[in-house]
C-alpha positions in Angstrom: 158.9 175.8 -105.2 159.6 176.5 -101.5 158.7 173.7 -99.1 156.4 174.8 -96.3 157.9 174.8 -92.8 156.0 172.2 -90.7 157.2 173.8 -87.5 155.3 176.8 -86.3 157.2 179.9 -85.2 157.0 180.9 -81.5 153.9 182.8 -80.4 152.8 184.3 -77.1 152.6 181.8 -74.3 149.0 181.1 -73.2 147.2 179.5 -70.3 146.6 175.7 -70.1 143.0 175.5 -71.3 142.2 178.9 -72.8 145.5 179.8 -74.4 145.7 183.4 -75.4 142.0 184.0 -75.1 142.1 186.1 -71.9 144.6 188.7 -73.4 142.6 188.6 -76.7 139.3 189.2 -74.8 140.7 192.0 -72.5 142.3 194.2 -75.2 142.3 192.8 -78.7 144.0 195.9 -80.2 146.8 196.0 -77.7 147.2 192.2 -77.8 147.6 192.1 -81.5 150.0 195.1 -81.5 152.2 193.6 -78.8 152.1 190.2 -80.4 153.1 191.5 -83.9 155.9 193.7 -82.5 157.3 190.9 -80.3 156.9 187.8 -82.4 156.9 189.0 -86.0 154.7 188.9 -89.1 153.4 185.4 -88.7 152.4 184.4 -85.2 150.5 181.3 -84.1 147.8 181.9 -81.4 145.4 179.6 -79.5 142.0 181.0 -78.5 140.5 178.3 -76.3 140.0 175.3 -78.6 140.6 177.3 -81.8 143.9 177.5 -83.7 144.7 180.9 -85.1 147.5 182.9 -86.7 148.1 186.7 -86.8 149.5 188.0 -90.1 151.1 191.5 -90.0 152.9 192.0 -93.3 151.3 193.4 -96.5 152.7 190.5 -98.6 151.0 187.9 -96.3 147.7 189.7 -96.5 147.9 189.8 -100.3 148.6 186.0 -100.4 145.4 185.3 -98.3 143.1 188.0 -99.7 144.1 187.8 -103.4 146.6 185.1 -104.4 144.8 182.1 -102.7 141.5 183.7 -101.6 139.5 180.6 -102.6 141.3 178.6 -99.9 139.5 180.7 -97.2 136.1 181.7 -96.1 135.0 184.6 -93.9 136.1 184.0 -90.4 133.4 181.6 -89.2 134.3 181.9 -85.5 133.8 185.6 -85.8 130.7 185.8 -88.1 128.6 183.2 -86.3 128.2 185.8 -83.5 126.5 188.3 -85.9 124.6 186.0 -88.2 121.4 186.7 -86.3 121.7 190.3 -87.5 123.0 190.0 -91.0 121.7 186.5 -92.0 123.1 185.5 -95.4 123.9 189.0 -96.6 127.1 190.1 -98.4 129.1 190.3 -95.2 128.4 186.7 -94.2 127.5 184.7 -97.3 130.0 182.6 -99.2 130.8 181.0 -102.6 128.5 181.2 -105.6 125.6 182.7 -103.6 127.9 185.6 -102.4 129.1 186.2 -105.9 125.6 186.4 -107.3 124.5 188.8 -104.6 127.6 190.9 -105.1 127.0 191.2 -108.8 123.4 192.2 -108.2 124.3 194.9 -105.7 127.3 196.3 -107.6 125.4 198.6 -110.0 124.1 200.7 -107.1 127.7 201.6 -106.2 128.8 202.6 -109.7 130.7 205.9 -109.9 128.0 207.7 -111.9 125.3 206.6 -109.4 127.4 207.7 -106.4 127.7 211.1 -108.1 123.9 211.4 -108.1 123.9 210.7 -104.3 126.0 213.8 -103.5 123.2 216.3 -103.4 121.3 214.1 -100.9 124.4 213.8 -98.7 124.9 217.6 -98.6 121.2 218.4 -98.2 120.7 216.0 -95.3 123.8 217.4 -93.6 122.5 221.0 -93.9 119.2 219.9 -92.4 121.0 218.5 -89.4 123.0 221.7 -89.0 119.9 223.8 -88.9 119.4 222.5 -85.4 122.9 223.3 -84.2 123.4 226.4 -81.9 126.4 228.5 -81.1 128.2 227.4 -77.9 126.1 224.3 -77.3 127.8 220.9 -76.4 126.9 217.8 -78.3 128.1 214.2 -78.6 128.8 214.2 -82.3 129.0 210.4 -82.6 125.2 209.8 -82.4 124.7 212.9 -84.6 126.9 211.3 -87.3 125.1 207.9 -86.9 121.7 209.5 -87.3 122.8 211.5 -90.3 124.5 208.7 -92.2 121.6 206.4 -91.4 119.1 208.8 -93.0 121.4 209.2 -96.1 121.9 205.5 -96.7 118.2 204.8 -96.3 117.4 207.5 -98.9 120.0 206.8 -101.5 119.9 203.0 -101.3 116.2 202.4 -100.6 114.5 205.7 -101.6 113.0 205.9 -98.1 113.3 208.4 -95.3 113.7 207.8 -91.6 113.3 210.6 -89.1 111.4 209.6 -86.0 112.6 206.0 -86.1 116.4 206.8 -86.2 116.9 206.9 -82.5 115.0 203.6 -82.0 117.1 201.9 -84.7 120.3 203.3 -83.3 119.5 202.0 -79.8 118.7 198.5 -81.2 121.9 198.4 -83.2 123.9 199.5 -80.2 122.3 196.8 -78.0 123.0 194.1 -80.6 126.7 195.2 -80.9 127.2 195.3 -77.2 126.1 191.7 -76.9 128.3 190.8 -79.9 131.3 192.3 -78.0 130.5 190.1 -75.0 130.3 187.0 -77.2 133.7 187.7 -78.7 135.2 187.6 -75.3 133.6 184.3 -74.3 135.6 181.1 -74.7 132.4 179.1 -75.5 129.2 179.6 -77.5 125.8 180.1 -76.0 123.1 179.5 -78.8 120.8 182.4 -79.5 117.8 180.5 -78.3 119.1 180.1 -74.7 117.2 182.7 -72.7 120.1 184.5 -71.1 119.7 188.2 -70.4 122.2 189.0 -73.1 120.5 186.8 -75.7 117.1 188.3 -74.8 118.5 191.8 -75.4 120.1 190.6 -78.7 116.9 189.0 -80.0 114.8 192.0 -79.0 117.3 194.3 -80.8 117.2 192.2 -84.0 113.4 192.2 -83.8 113.4 196.0 -83.8 115.8 196.1 -86.8 113.7 193.4 -88.6 110.5 195.3 -88.2 111.9 198.5 -89.7 113.6 196.8 -92.6 110.6 194.6 -93.4 108.5 197.7 -93.4 110.8 199.3 -96.0 110.7 196.2 -98.1 106.9 195.9 -98.1 106.3 199.6 -98.7 108.8 199.4 -101.5 107.2 196.4 -103.2 104.5 198.3 -105.1 107.2 200.5 -106.8 109.9 197.9 -107.3 109.1 197.4 -111.0 109.9 201.0 -111.8 112.5 201.9 -109.2 116.2 202.1 -109.8 117.6 202.1 -106.2 119.3 199.0 -104.8 116.3 197.5 -103.2 114.3 197.8 -106.4 117.2 196.1 -108.3 117.2 193.3 -105.8 113.4 192.9 -106.1 113.6 192.8 -109.9 116.4 190.2 -109.9 115.6 186.7 -111.0 117.7 183.6 -110.8 118.3 181.1 -113.7 114.9 179.5 -112.9 113.1 182.8 -113.0 112.6 183.0 -109.3 112.7 186.2 -107.3 114.5 186.7 -104.0 112.5 185.6 -101.0 111.5 188.2 -98.5 114.1 186.8 -96.2 116.9 187.2 -98.8 115.8 190.8 -99.4 115.8 191.3 -95.6 119.4 190.0 -95.2 120.8 192.1 -98.1 118.9 195.2 -97.0 119.9 195.0 -93.4 123.5 194.4 -94.3 123.7 197.4 -96.5 121.5 199.5 -94.3 123.6 198.9 -91.2 127.1 198.5 -92.7 126.4 201.3 -95.2 126.1 204.0 -92.5 128.4 202.7 -89.7 131.7 203.0 -91.5 131.1 206.7 -92.5 129.7 207.7 -89.1 132.7 206.2 -87.3 135.2 207.8 -89.6 133.6 211.2 -89.1 133.3 210.7 -85.4 137.0 210.0 -85.1 137.8 212.8 -87.5 136.1 215.4 -85.3 138.0 214.1 -82.3 141.3 214.4 -84.3 140.5 217.9 -85.6 139.5 219.1 -82.2 142.9 218.0 -80.7 144.9 219.2 -83.7 143.8 222.8 -84.4 146.6 223.4 -86.9 145.1 220.7 -89.1 141.6 222.2 -88.6 142.9 225.6 -89.6 144.5 224.3 -92.8 141.2 222.5 -93.6 139.2 225.8 -93.2 141.7 227.5 -95.5 141.0 225.0 -98.2 137.3 225.1 -97.8 137.2 228.9 -97.9 139.3 228.9 -101.0 137.4 226.2 -102.9 133.8 226.9 -101.7 133.8 230.6 -101.0 131.1 230.2 -98.4 128.7 228.0 -100.5 127.8 224.4 -99.8 130.1 221.7 -101.5 129.0 219.5 -104.4 130.3 216.4 -105.9 132.1 218.5 -108.5 134.3 220.0 -105.8 135.8 216.7 -104.6 138.9 216.9 -106.9 139.8 220.3 -105.3 139.2 219.2 -101.7 142.4 217.2 -101.5 143.3 218.1 -97.9 139.8 217.2 -96.8 140.2 213.8 -98.4 143.7 213.4 -96.8 142.1 214.1 -93.4 139.5 211.3 -93.9 142.2 208.9 -95.1 144.4 209.7 -92.1 141.5 209.2 -89.7 140.8 205.8 -91.3 144.5 204.9 -90.9 144.6 205.7 -87.2 141.1 204.4 -86.4 140.1 201.9 -89.1 136.4 201.1 -88.8 137.1 197.4 -89.6 139.9 197.0 -87.1 140.4 193.2 -87.8 140.0 191.1 -91.0 139.3 187.4 -90.4 139.4 184.3 -92.6 139.3 180.6 -92.0 141.3 178.1 -94.0 139.0 175.5 -95.6 141.9 173.2 -96.4 145.6 172.8 -95.4 147.4 175.8 -96.8 150.9 177.4 -96.8 151.3 181.1 -95.8 154.7 182.8 -96.0 156.5 179.4 -96.0 154.6 178.0 -93.0 152.2 175.1 -93.1 148.7 176.1 -91.7 146.2 173.4 -91.0 142.6 173.4 -92.2 140.1 175.3 -90.0 142.8 177.6 -88.7 141.5 181.2 -88.1 143.5 183.9 -89.9 143.6 187.3 -88.3 144.9 190.4 -90.2 144.7 193.7 -88.3 144.5 197.1 -90.1 145.0 198.6 -86.7 148.4 197.0 -86.5 149.4 197.5 -90.1 148.4 201.2 -90.1 150.7 201.9 -87.2 153.7 199.8 -88.3 156.8 202.0 -88.3 158.2 200.0 -91.3 155.6 201.6 -93.5 154.7 204.9 -91.8 156.8 207.8 -90.5 155.6 208.8 -87.0 152.9 206.1 -87.2 150.9 207.3 -84.2 150.8 210.9 -85.3 147.8 212.5 -87.1 149.5 213.9 -90.2 147.1 214.4 -93.2 150.0 215.9 -95.2 151.6 212.5 -95.3 149.2 211.6 -98.1 150.7 214.2 -100.5 152.6 213.1 -103.5 150.5 210.0 -104.0 151.6 208.2 -100.9 149.0 205.5 -101.4 150.6 204.5 -104.6 154.0 204.4 -103.1 153.0 202.2 -100.1 153.3 198.4 -100.3 150.0 197.0 -101.5 147.9 196.0 -98.5 149.8 198.3 -96.1 146.7 200.5 -96.0 143.5 198.4 -95.9 140.6 200.4 -94.3 138.1 198.6 -96.6 139.8 195.2 -96.7 141.1 193.9 -100.0 140.8 191.3 -102.7 137.5 190.2 -104.2 135.7 190.9 -100.9 136.8 194.5 -100.6 134.0 196.6 -99.2 131.4 197.2 -101.9 130.7 200.6 -100.6 134.3 201.9 -100.3 133.9 204.7 -102.9 130.5 205.6 -101.5 131.9 205.9 -98.0 134.9 208.1 -99.0 132.7 210.4 -101.1 130.2 210.7 -98.3 132.8 211.3 -95.6 134.5 214.1 -97.6 131.2 215.9 -98.5 129.9 215.7 -94.9 133.2 216.9 -93.5 133.3 219.8 -95.9 129.6 220.8 -95.4 130.0 220.9 -91.6 133.5 222.3 -91.3 132.9 225.2 -93.7 130.4 226.6 -91.1 131.4 225.1 -87.8 134.5 224.3 -85.7 134.4 222.0 -82.7 136.3 221.9 -79.4 136.6 218.9 -77.2 135.0 219.3 -73.8 135.1 215.8 -72.3 137.7 213.0 -71.9 139.0 211.7 -75.2 137.1 208.7 -76.6 138.6 205.2 -76.2 138.6 202.8 -79.1 136.0 200.1 -78.4 136.3 197.2 -80.8 133.1 195.3 -81.7 132.4 194.5 -85.3 133.7 198.0 -85.9 135.9 200.4 -84.0 133.6 202.6 -82.0 134.5 205.7 -79.8 133.6 204.6 -76.3 132.4 207.4 -74.2 131.3 209.4 -77.2 132.9 212.4 -78.9 131.7 215.4 -76.8 132.4 218.8 -78.5 131.5 222.4 -78.1 130.1 223.9 -81.3 131.5 227.2 -82.5 130.0 228.9 -85.6 132.5 230.1 -88.3 132.0 233.1 -90.4 131.6 231.9 -94.0 133.0 234.0 -96.8 
């Protein structure tokens, strides 16, 4: 058995009191990339008073996320900033409570159930397209957010949102903007302190709460006979026969409600940007859609034939992974890659860095959907491609998100092409990787065959 090296490798020099926090706060994606390329796969960091390490090799991710996953919890320094939104839902809970909730939610994401969601995904997309006009300019990012929010509300909670979508979007954006500020702050200001940012955050959470509690209360009368996720959670009983409290239902509902639409919307927003700047890829996609669909709308049965569409989505998630950073915190002294890591150290693992590592990817910064041919994903080192995380806490909705992304892409691209009209969006890392500045495109109708 190898003996852990008590001496830490060299990391980037930091300032006296705040360490590496200024670089981290200014540009976390650039900082992680420079750090990994300069100092290697295991790099110690200091973020104010917190010890941290950055891991940038698939084998090290596998050790943390799978091999010794019980030695870590979700990154407490990270998640404390968003607990006001997600409470004790699947994203933030730990231990036996998390495992129980995960098991309760899992049936809603079974392959057969997702197949039943396909019609809703396509129908709602076609409803959105009915409002599109030839030659108009749109920011497609909010359009994707609205669409996926309606879909997730219908398929997971058997409810529909139309008039409330923009209000919910604004509240979510306001909450995430404040979270981004908190990440860059070297100290914590409790939520109850009446700063302008905290007031905006609390007001945003209150708006989200009101809508989610309305869904829960309206759903209660039908819960005994429903089969959607919210009904299953309402029907669930613990070993003492007790149902979930309204607060527990709220936490799980808002987690799946918000996380369930954000990943797909972001993936599609970045996809439209990439297709608009790579017309040869768009042309090849249109050829596949014309061949497979012949002018009709796609269905879940078409997915095996829409291989290039799927590669486009996978490549978009490689270049712009919605979850740009994975965090854990050691709950005891551990050893990672032969190095001793003290208890309470924060562990950072960045899909943004891994997905652009030239050791694993040819032309890593290029948008090349064809790279996924010949089962590339099977040939890659495990954990070199982690858009949904990995291990027991891999995203519960990964199959849902991929299915939804391909069906929406096919439904829109069979009838429309888009051309960028504004400056390219900049990656803006909050909880997720958002396109700052939006994705402004000119819509051009295609002739369907």
